[in-house]
N, C-alpha and C positions, 0 to 999 in steps of 0.2 A: 487399450486393454479394458474389457468390460468387467463390472463387478460380478463376483461369483454369487451363486445362490447362497444365502446365509446359512451357515452350518448350525447356528443356534438362534434362539429367540432374541428379541431386542434387549431384554433384561440381562442375559448372559453376555451379549456383545458389549453392552454398556459397562459391565463389570470388567471385562477384558480391557476395554479402552481406559477405564479409570486406573486399573492396575498398571497398565503400560505407562501412563503419564506419571504415576507415583514412582515407578521404578526409574524412569528417566530422570526425574527430579532428584531422586536419591543418588543416582550415579554421578550426576553433574555437581550437585550442591554439597553432598556429604563425602562421597568417595573422591571427588575432584577429577573424575575421568573426563578426558577431552570431549567437548560437546559433539564433535563429528563422530568420534568412535562410539559414544553413547547412543546417539541417534540411530546409527546403522545397526548396532547390536539390538536395541529395543525394537527396531522395525522388523528384524528377522524373527525375534521371539514373538512379537505380536502377530505376524503373519502365520506362524505355526499354531499359536494358541487360538486364532480365530477360525482355523479350519481351512485355510488356503492350501490346496494340494502341494506337497513338497516340491514336485516338479515345476510348479508355477511360481514358487517363491522368488526366484531370481527375476522373473518378468515383473512380478508385483513390486519388487524393490526398485527396479529401473524405471517403472512407470512414473512414479511421483518424482524421482530424482531427475530423470532426463527432461520431463516436462517443465520442472522448475528451473533447471539450469538453462533450458532453451530460452527462457524469457529473462532470466536474471543475469547470466554471465555476460552477454553482449551489452546489456543495459548498464551494469555496474562498471564494466571495463571502459566503455566509451565515456560514461559519466565521470569517472574518476580522472580520466585524461583531460576532459574539459575543465574540471575543478582544479586540477593541478596547474594548468595553463593560466586560469584566472587568478589563482593565488600567487604564483611566482612572478607574474607580470604586474601585480598590483591591482588587477581588475576587481577582485573581490573586495579589496580595501576601498577602492573608489566607490563601488556600489554601496558598501556598508556606510561609508562616510556621508554619502548623499542622502541615504534613507534617514540616518540619524540627524543630519542637519535639518531635514524637512520636518521630522516628527518629534525630535527631541530624545535625549538619552532614556528618560523614564518610559517612553512609549516604544522603545526599540523592539520588544517582543511583539507588541501589537502591530508595528509597522511591517515586520517581515511576515507575520501571520496573515495580514490583509493582502500583502503581495502574493502569498501562496494561494489564497482564495481565488484571486484573479487568474493566476497562472494555472490553477488547478481545474479550471472549467473544461479545457479540452484534453488534459494530460492525465495519465494514470498515476496512482499514488507513488509507486516506487520510482518511476521515471522523474517525476517532479522533485522528489526528495533527494535523489542523487545529484541533480543539477544544482539544488539549493544548498548542498552541504558546505561548500566553501564560504558561502555568505553567512550561514548559521555560525560556523566556527570562528570566522573573523569577528563577527559582532560579539560573540561570547568571550573571545580572548580579549577584546578591547575593553569591555565593561566588567569582566569578572563575574563571580558568582557561579552558580550551577549552570552547566550547559543546557539543562532541561528548561530553564527559563526562556530560552530562545528556540530550542529544537522542537519542543512539543507543540507550541502554537503553530509552527510551520507544518510539522508532520500531521497534526490534527486537522489542519485546513485541507491538506491534500486528501486525507482519509475521508473527511466529510463530503467533499465534492465528489470523490470517486464512488462513494457508497450511495449517495442520495440524488445526484443530479444527472439527468441525461445531458449530453450524449454518451456518458459512460455506460459500458455494456450491461452491468447489473440491473440498474433501474429500467433500462430500455427493455431488457429481456422480460423482467417482471411485468411491466406495463403491457407488453405484447401478449403474454400468456393470460393475463387477467382481462384482456380485451379493453384496456384503457387507452387514453390519448397520451402519446409521448410528449406532445407540445404542452399539454396541461401539467403533466408530471414535471416538466422542466420549470414551468411557472410556479408551481407549488413547492417543488423540491429545493429550488435555489434559496428562497428566503428561509425555509426551514433549516437548510444546511448552514446558512450564515448564523442564524440565531443559536442553533444547537452547538455550533463550533464555539461561539463566544462564551456560552454558559458551560458547556461540557468539556471544552478543550482549553480555551484561552484562560478563563478564570481558574479552572482546576489546575492547569499546568503551573500557574504562578504560585499556588499553594504547594504543589508537589516540589517545585523547584527550590522553594525556600526551606523545605524539610529534608530533601535528599540532594546532597551535593555530588555532582558528576563533573569531573575535570574534562577539559577539552582533549580528546584523544589525539595522539600524534602519529598513529599508525598509517593513516591514509595520506595526509599532506605534510607530515613532519612538523617541525616547529614553525608554524605558519607565521608569515610576515617577518620572519627573521632572516638576517643574512643578506638583505638587499642593500646595495650601496646607493650613494646619492644619485649617481647617473641613472640607475634603474628606477629610482623613485621619481626622478624628473621625467622619465620616459613612460610613466604609467599611462595606460590608455584612458581616453575620455569616458565620461559616464554614458554618453550616447553609444559609443562602441561596445562597451560592456553590456548595456541593456539590449542592444541589437543581437549580440551573440546569445544572450539568455532567451530572447524572444524567438529566435530562429527555430529551435526544436519545438516550441509550443505552437508556433504557427504551422509548421509542417505536420505535427501530430494532429492538429485540429482538422487537417484535410481528411485524415483517416476516420476520426471519430464522427465528425459532422457529416461527411459524405456517406459513411456507412449507415448512419441513422436515417438520412434522407433516402437512401436506396431501399432500406428496410421498410420505410413508410410509403414507398411507391412514388415519391416526388421525382427521383432520378431513375431512369430505366436501368434495370439490372444488366450488367455486362457492358455498360457504356465505357468505351476505351479511355476517354479523357478522365473520367472519374476513377477508373482503375489505376491509371498512371499517377494521379495525384494521391490516391490512397497508398500506392507503393512508396511515394516520397514521405507519406505520413506514417508509415510503419515505424514503430518506436526505434528499432535498431537502425534502420536506414536514416531516419531523421537525426539520430545522435551521431551516426557516422558522418553525415554531411556537416554537422555542427563541429565535430572534431577537425575536419579538414579546413573549415572556415576559420576556426580558432587558431589553428596552426599557422595559416597564412596571415591572419590579421594581428594575432598576439605573439605567437611563438617566434616568428621570424623577425621580430623587432630587435635588431642588433645581435641575432643569433644565426648560426647556420642550421640547415636542415638536420645535420648530424647531431647538433646540440639538442634540437627539439626532440629528435628520436630518443636520445638518452633520457630526457625529461619524462617522456611518455613511458619509456621502458621501466624507469624507476617507479612511476606511478602505479604500474600494474602489479608489481611484486607483492605489496601488502594486502591485496584484495583476495588472494587465493583462499585464505581461511574463511573470509566472508562468503565467498561464492560456494565453497564446499559445505559449510555449515547450513547455509540457506537451502542448498539443494537437498541435504540430508533431512532438514525440517520438512521439505516437500515430500521426501520419501516416506517419512513417518505418517504424514497426513494422507498420502496416497494409499498406503497399506490399510489405513482405517477405512478409507472410502471403498476400496476393493473388497474388504472383508464383508461388505453388505450391511454395515451398521446403518447407513443412510436409508436403505430400503426397509430394513426392519423397523427403524424408528418411524419412517413414513407410514407404514402399515398400522402401527400402534397409535399414532397421533392423529390419524385422519378424522376420527370422530371423538373429539375430547370434550364436546359440549360447551365450548366457550363462544363468546361473541366473535364475529369474524376478525375484528382488528386485534383482539387478544390472542386468537388462534394464530394469526399471522406472526405476531411477535414471539409467542412462546415456541411455536414449532421451529421458526427460523433460529432462535437462540439455542435450542437443544441440538439442532443439526450442526450449528456452528461450533458449539462446544465439543460435540462428539467427534467430528471429523476434520475440523480446522478450516476448511475452505469456505470463505464467505460467498463466493460465486455459487458453489454447489448448494449451500444453505438457502441462498436467495432464490435460485431457479427451482429447486425442489419444492420449497414452500409455496411458491406461486402456483406450481402445478397441482399441489395437494388441495389448495383451497379454490382453484379455478371453477370447479363445478358449483360449489356453494355460492361463489360470487355471481356466476351466471344466473343461478336460480333466484338470488336476492334482488336482481334488477337494480343494482347500484348506479349512481350517477358517476360520471367521469371524475368528478372531484373526490368522491368517496374512494374510488379505485386508486386515485393518486395517493390518498392517505394510507391505503393498504400497502402500496408500494413502499412508502416511507417506513411503515411499521415493520415490514419484512426486512428492509435494508438496515433498520436499527437493530433488529435481532441478529442479523448477520455481521454486525460490527462489534458487539459486546464481547468481552471475555476472550480476547486474543491471548493464546497461550502457546505451549510448546509444540502443538501439532499444526501450528500456522507458520508457514514460511516467512510471512511478513514480520512475525515476532522476532525471528532470528535476524532478519535484515536490520531491523531497528536496534536490536541488541548489539550487533557487531558494528554498525555504523557509529553508534554513540558510545562505544566502548563500555557497555554495561554487562555485568554478569547476569545470570538467569534470575537470581533472587531480586536484584534491583529492577530488572525489566518487568518482573511480575508485579512488583508493588508500585511501579510507575506507569509504564506503558499499558499494561493490562487494565489498571484502574482508570486511566484516562480514556482508553477506547470504550470502556464500559460506561463511563459518565457521558461520553459523546453519544453513544447509542441510546442510553436512557433518556437523554435530553431530547433527541429526535423523536423517540416514541412518545414521550409526554406531550410534545407539541402536536403530534399527529392524533393522539387520543383526545386532547382538548378540542381540536378542530372537528374530530369525528362526532363528539357529543353535540357540538354546536350545529353541525351540518344535519 
């Protein structure tokens, strides 16, 4: 579904969006209305207020909801199956013990954060996070303290890699639109992502985690590491087996991301059958399906029947219904804002704001991100808006790479209630909206600001 022609100017649409966010927060935080009900209600009211024709409102609602569910439902479903098998068989505990023995208890948050940086190179934010959930929660339960001490370094690592580093689609698309080099964007983006993660995510998360206590939720995996007898403990899989199962989806998904980038760059002929087959295996849902099957055979059937494993997987799916529906409703709200034309109206008013190119990149991307929620839309729209100015300026590939980072930084900050990722983090970590706003929103903002500060410093030097 395409965006309608804006019924109002940018200023009016921004006021409508701000009022919608305020109403949503009021309903959830003050009235205590269920988040799913509140999101759907506010989405309907916003669509009507923004001038979407009444007959098109149902399609506008389903646009964001169905597109979000299409990517989230299978991912979360398969991911929680893998996580449950890893937890019940002792695999998560084995991996956590190995990491802690290698790095030490005090470095546990750093250890799993660094692991997430490595795994995050080929895999999307949400896919990586859902696979790492049992590890995060096992480590957090073992050492105590706030869950955020361990969860946010990991989530921030996946977020940094997803936003800033090719072959992830956002920076690839921006580099292409601006006429830059994808390879150089990778070489520049990777160290910037690591440094901005350490400053804006890891260090900040340790401060947040000491100030805000969040208990390890039991909704997804129950009372983790509890209830296993001595026979099951002795039958725990080896570290190599667990690592292999975790690596499998990342290797498969890398087929999709890396080969897709090489095809776009012209290195691989478009339509090559072998590449298309490997990219199918690397589709996130297919890769996680394969991993569930392997985990069932390697972990689940150790001393259990297939019927027992099916019961385990069935029980794992029950608690995620609310997560999927609320995340889909968050996508619905963001989709309504996008279809209302707020992005187009903002784009028209921001195209000539008289700032230097790198400041334009960050400011425009930030405003688009805050207004309509989607980081991808903010990133690609901003790149398109400044592409003509970039072409006229005759910038080097290095400077274009810095612009890509600045755009991605703006598209990262201020994740809030119109962002489906906000709801995914909120539900996964068992946080209410207020807690998510003062923790996740803050950390995403410091991560984006750190990346922008680095790109700005390099821009001045260059």
